[in-house]
C-alpha positions in Angstrom: 0.0 0.0 0.0 1.6 3.3 -1.1 1.7 6.2 1.3 -0.8 8.2 -0.9 -3.2 5.3 -0.8 -2.8 5.0 2.9 -3.6 8.7 3.5 -6.6 8.4 1.2 -7.8 5.4 3.3 -7.3 7.3 6.5 -9.4 10.2 5.3 -12.2 8.0 3.8 -12.5 5.7 6.8 -12.3 8.6 9.3 -9.9 6.5 11.3 -10.9 6.1 15.0 -9.4 4.4 17.9 -12.2 2.1 18.9 -14.7 0.8 16.5 -18.1 2.3 17.5 -19.9 -1.0 17.0 -17.8 -2.8 19.5 -17.1 -2.3 23.2 -13.7 -3.4 24.3 -11.9 -2.8 27.6 -9.3 -0.1 27.1 -5.7 0.5 28.1 -5.2 3.9 29.6 -1.4 4.2 29.1 1.0 3.0 26.6 3.4 0.4 27.9 6.5 -0.8 26.1 7.5 -3.2 28.8 4.8 -5.9 29.5 1.8 -7.8 28.3 -1.8 -6.8 28.5 -4.0 -9.0 30.7 -4.9 -12.1 28.7 -8.6 -11.9 29.6 -9.1 -8.6 27.8 -9.7 -10.1 24.3 -11.1 -13.6 24.5 -10.3 -15.5 21.3 -12.8 -18.2 22.4 -15.7 -15.7 22.3 -17.8 -15.5 19.1 -17.6 -11.7 19.0 -13.8 -11.5 18.5 -13.9 -14.4 15.9 -16.7 -12.7 14.0 -14.9 -9.4 13.9 -11.6 -10.9 12.8 -13.3 -12.9 10.0 -15.2 -9.9 8.8 -12.1 -7.7 8.7 -10.1 -10.2 6.8 -13.0 -10.9 4.5 -13.4 -7.2 3.6 -9.8 -6.3 3.2 -8.0 -9.4 1.9 -10.5 -11.0 -0.5 -9.5 -14.1 -2.4 -9.9 -17.2 -0.3 -10.8 -15.1 2.7 -14.2 -14.2 1.1 -15.5 -17.7 1.5 -14.4 -18.5 5.1 -16.6 -18.0 8.1 -15.7 -17.1 11.7 -15.9 -20.8 12.6 -13.4 -21.7 9.9 -10.5 -19.3 10.6 -7.6 -20.1 12.9 -7.4 -17.3 15.6 -4.8 -17.0 18.2 -4.0 -14.2 20.6 -0.3 -13.3 20.4 1.4 -12.7 23.7 3.5 -9.6 24.0 0.9 -7.1 22.9 1.5 -3.6 24.4 -1.0 -0.8 23.9 -2.6 -2.8 21.1 -4.2 -6.3 20.9 -2.5 -8.6 18.5 -4.0 -11.7 16.9 -2.6 -14.3 14.5 -5.3 -15.0 11.9 -4.9 -17.8 9.4 -7.0 -19.6 6.7 -8.2 -23.1 7.5 -5.6 -25.7 7.0 -7.5 -27.2 4.0 -7.9 -23.8 2.3 -5.2 -22.4 0.0 -4.9 -18.8 -1.3 -6.6 -18.2 -4.7 -4.2 -15.5 -5.7 -1.7 -13.1 -4.0 -3.6 -12.8 -0.7 -1.7 -14.0 2.4 -2.7 -17.3 4.1 -2.0 -15.8 7.5 -1.8 -12.3 8.9 -1.3 -10.3 12.1 -4.4 -8.4 13.1 -3.7 -5.3 15.2 -6.6 -3.8 17.2 -5.8 -0.4 18.7 -6.5 0.2 22.4 -8.0 3.5 23.4 -5.6 6.3 22.8 -5.6 9.5 25.0 -4.4 13.0 24.5 -5.0 15.9 22.1 -2.3 14.6 19.7 -3.5 11.0 19.7 -5.0 11.1 16.2 -2.0 12.9 14.8 0.3 10.3 16.4 -1.7 7.4 15.1 -1.8 8.7 11.5 1.9 9.5 11.6 2.7 6.0 12.9 0.6 4.4 10.1 2.5 6.4 7.4 5.8 5.5 9.0 4.8 1.8 9.1 3.9 2.0 5.4 7.2 3.6 4.4 9.2 1.0 6.3 7.2 -1.7 4.7 7.9 -0.4 1.3 11.6 -0.3 2.0 11.5 -3.9 3.5 12.6 -2.6 6.9 9.4 -3.7 8.5 6.4 -6.0 8.0 4.1 -5.6 5.0 0.9 -3.6 5.4 -2.1 -5.6 4.0 -4.8 -3.2 5.1 -5.9 -0.4 7.4 -9.4 -0.2 8.9 -11.2 1.9 11.5 -9.7 0.8 14.8 -6.7 -1.1 13.5 -4.7 -2.6 10.7 -3.7 -5.9 9.0 0.0 -6.6 8.9 2.2 -9.3 7.5 2.6 -12.2 9.9 6.3 -12.9 10.3 7.3 -16.2 11.7 9.9 -14.9 14.1 10.8 -14.4 17.7 12.0 -11.4 19.6 15.6 -11.2 20.5 16.7 -12.0 24.0 18.5 -9.2 25.9 21.9 -10.9 25.8 21.6 -11.6 22.1 22.0 -7.9 21.3 25.6 -8.4 22.2 26.0 -11.3 19.7 29.0 -10.6 17.3 26.8 -11.4 14.3 23.6 -9.7 15.5 25.0 -6.4 16.8 26.6 -5.2 13.5 23.3 -6.2 11.8 21.3 -4.2 14.2 23.6 -1.2 13.6 22.9 -1.6 9.8 19.1 -1.7 10.4 19.4 1.4 12.5 21.4 3.2 9.9 18.9 2.2 7.1 16.1 3.8 9.2 18.2 6.9 9.8 18.8 7.4 6.1 15.0 7.5 5.4 13.3 10.7 4.3 9.9 10.7 6.0 7.2 13.3 5.2 6.8 14.5 8.8 8.4 17.5 10.6 12.2 17.3 10.5 12.6 19.4 13.6 13.8 17.4 16.7 11.0 18.6 18.9 9.6 15.1 19.7 12.1 14.4 22.5 11.7 17.7 24.3 7.9 18.0 23.8 7.4 14.5 25.1 9.7 15.0 28.1 7.9 18.3 28.9 4.5 16.6 28.8 5.7 13.7 30.9 7.4 16.1 33.4 4.2 18.0 34.0 2.3 14.7 34.5 5.0 13.3 36.7 5.1 16.4 38.9 1.4 16.2 39.4 1.5 12.5 40.2 4.3 13.0 42.8 2.2 15.6 44.6 -0.7 13.2 45.1 0.5 9.8 46.1 -2.2 8.9 48.5 -3.1 5.2 48.3 0.4 4.2 47.1 1.5 0.7 48.1 3.8 0.8 51.2 6.5 -1.1 49.4 6.9 1.7 46.8 6.8 4.7 49.2 10.6 4.7 49.6 11.0 5.0 45.8 8.4 7.8 45.6 10.0 9.7 48.5 13.3 9.5 46.8 12.0 10.7 43.4 10.0 13.5 45.0 13.3 15.2 46.0 14.4 15.5 42.3 13.7 18.7 40.4 12.7 16.9 37.2 11.7 20.1 35.3 15.1 21.7 36.0 16.8 18.6 34.8 14.9 18.5 31.5 15.8 22.2 30.9 19.5 21.6 31.7 19.7 18.5 29.6 18.2 20.3 26.6 20.7 23.1 26.8 23.6 20.7 27.3 22.7 18.3 24.5 21.9 21.0 21.9 25.5 22.2 22.1 26.7 18.8 20.8 25.0 19.4 17.4 24.2 15.7 17.0 22.8 15.2 13.5 19.0 15.0 13.3 17.8 11.9 11.5 14.7 9.8 11.4 15.0 7.6 14.5 13.2 4.5 15.9 13.7 5.7 19.4 13.0 2.4 21.1 15.3 -0.2 19.6 15.2 -2.7 22.4 15.2 -6.5 22.1 11.4 -6.8 22.1 11.2 -4.7 19.0 13.8 -6.6 17.0 12.6 -9.9 15.5 14.7 -12.8 14.4 13.2 -14.7 11.4 13.0 -18.4 12.2 10.5 -19.9 9.8 11.2 -23.7 9.5 14.6 -23.1 11.2 16.1 -24.2 14.5 17.3 -21.5 16.8 20.9 -22.3 15.9 20.2 -22.1 12.2 18.3 -18.8 12.6 21.2 -17.3 14.5 23.9 -18.6 12.1 22.4 -16.6 9.2 20.3 -14.0 10.9 17.6 -12.0 9.3 16.2 -9.2 11.4 12.9 -7.3 11.2 12.1 -4.2 13.2 8.6 -3.6 14.7 6.7 -1.2 16.9 7.2 2.3 15.4 5.1 4.2 17.8 8.0 6.3 19.1 9.5 7.0 15.6 10.3 10.6 14.9 13.1 12.9 13.7 15.5 13.0 16.6 19.2 13.2 17.4 21.1 10.2 16.2 23.0 10.0 19.5 19.7 9.2 21.3 19.0 6.1 19.2 22.4 4.6 19.7 22.6 5.5 23.4 19.2 4.1 24.0 20.0 0.9 22.3 23.2 0.4 24.2 21.4 0.9 27.5 18.9 -1.7 26.6 21.7 -4.3 26.9 21.5 -3.7 30.6 17.8 -4.2 31.2 16.1 -7.5 31.0 12.2 -7.4 30.9 11.7 -11.2 31.2 12.2 -11.4 35.0 9.3 -13.6 36.2 8.3 -11.9 39.4 7.9 -8.3 40.6 9.3 -5.9 39.5 9.4 -7.9 36.2 12.8 -6.5 35.2 16.4 -7.0 36.2 19.4 -4.8 35.8 23.0 -5.9 35.1 25.3 -2.9 34.4 28.2 -5.3 33.5 26.3 -6.1 30.3 26.7 -2.5 29.0 28.7 -2.7 25.8 32.4 -2.5 26.2 34.4 0.2 24.3 35.3 -2.5 21.7 31.7 -3.5 21.3 30.6 0.1 20.9 33.2 0.7 18.3 32.1 -2.4 16.2 28.5 -1.1 16.3 29.5 2.5 15.5 31.6 1.3 12.5 28.8 -0.8 11.1 26.4 2.0 11.6 28.6 4.7 10.0 29.5 2.5 7.0 25.9 1.8 6.2 24.8 5.4 6.8 27.5 7.1 4.7 28.0 4.2 2.3 31.7 4.2 2.9 34.3 3.3 5.5 34.2 5.8 8.4 37.2 7.7 9.6 38.5 7.5 13.1 37.3 11.0 13.8 33.8 10.1 12.8 33.8 7.1 15.1 35.1 9.2 18.0 32.5 12.0 17.5 29.6 9.5 17.3 30.7 7.6 20.5 31.0 11.0 22.4 27.4 11.7 21.3 26.4 8.3 22.7 28.0 9.1 26.0 26.1 12.3 26.3 22.8 11.1 25.1 22.9 8.3 27.7 21.6 10.9 30.1 18.6 11.6 27.7 17.6 7.9 27.6 17.7 7.5 31.4 15.7 10.7 32.1 13.2 10.0 29.2 12.3 6.5 30.4 12.5 7.5 34.0 9.7 10.1 33.4 7.8 7.5 31.4 7.8 5.2 34.3 6.5 7.7 36.8 3.6 8.6 34.5 2.8 4.9 33.9 3.1 4.1 37.6 -0.1 6.1 38.1 -2.0 5.3 34.9 -1.1 1.8 33.7 -3.0 -1.3 34.9 -0.2 -3.6 33.5 1.7 -5.5 36.1 5.2 -3.9 36.1 7.4 -2.3 38.7 7.1 1.2 37.4 8.3 2.9 40.6 11.2 0.6 40.8 12.0 1.2 37.2 11.7 5.0 37.6 14.1 4.9 40.5 16.6 2.7 38.5 16.5 5.0 35.5 16.6 8.3 37.4 19.4 7.1 39.6 21.4 6.0 36.5 20.7 9.5 35.0 22.2 11.3 38.0 25.1 8.9 38.1 25.8 9.3 34.4 25.5 13.1 34.6 28.0 13.3 37.5 30.4 11.0 35.7 30.1 13.0 32.5 30.6 16.4 34.1 33.5 15.2 36.2 35.1 13.7 33.1 34.7 17.0 31.2 36.1 19.0 34.2 39.1 16.6 34.2 39.7 17.1 30.5 39.6 20.9 30.9 42.1 20.6 33.8 44.4 18.3 31.8 44.4 20.8 28.9 45.2 23.6 31.3 48.1 21.7 32.8 49.4 20.8 29.3 49.1 24.5 28.4 51.1 25.5 31.5 53.9 23.0 30.5 54.0 24.4 27.0 54.5 27.9 28.3 
């Protein structure tokens, strides 16, 4: 589906967030970290099966025109975030009549809040289409009021430690660079990062004022976070990072392991990893942003594992942060793909300095996100613990960076004194 066709469809269908003919429980806050409760969309119920069959019948045609809700294969896919995801397939004894797919991913949007919600959803749909056309993401089969139909990719999400794999890491860098090279028809100004942090700061400050009813086990985290002047930190960070003049490119902004799929159709895990093919998903945070943020954010995700089975449902291991050698391998692969030539040592050095500085932005960004979701989200996740971990890492990284800068200035002055 071309972008022009998509825009036409969005206008004609008057895209909405919840289909008016159906009543579904809603999610009140976007979560990138954990699954929605399984009971929210019952695949055993006739309503969901009928809706899935009708959508596929209307938008896919071919063999789908003749199947009923009782015939289709329907499975809820675990790992859905702010959306409900379903694997829908033709009956095993039914073959496609033409080019229509035999199986698809059906995405039903949860309720989206905020004055910019419609704009964000339209933007995300356009981005999804562009990435699809460039084969950087799944194919788009159709878009309808309340959701879309995507290519079903037989794949699994990467595991946290696999991002450090010597084959996978350079390939991830290539995929990131390919996205950064895109020209997307949205605002090229890097306002998304600061606008989002400003909104979340206002929400977080309001939440931190009214914490009545908070669970006793999280009060220590809340009391600690209340002492931070988050608004001042955002203003300082903006002033500090703008001086770096990190190039503004089209960024994914959330390239963590859950958003990187490893193709494994008819392959063992060993076979899939030996000749890896990666597909990126979840483009809800995509925008024009500083390249340093995307790389820094990805490196930090090496440290956080979101598969921890019990509360707070994540674990942290700072020893897993990429070593200087691993960072250099990633940077070289990224720069070679982005510039279509071998990078210079100076280019590598500049990029890795940007990464060091934008580490602060990643920690503060997701720290604010966690505070906001601690109040709004119904998804089981240790938001206050996560907010504490990210904000503590922000202040530690800030102190380390400023001390390093002061040390460099002092060294230069001593060298100047010696030269005199």
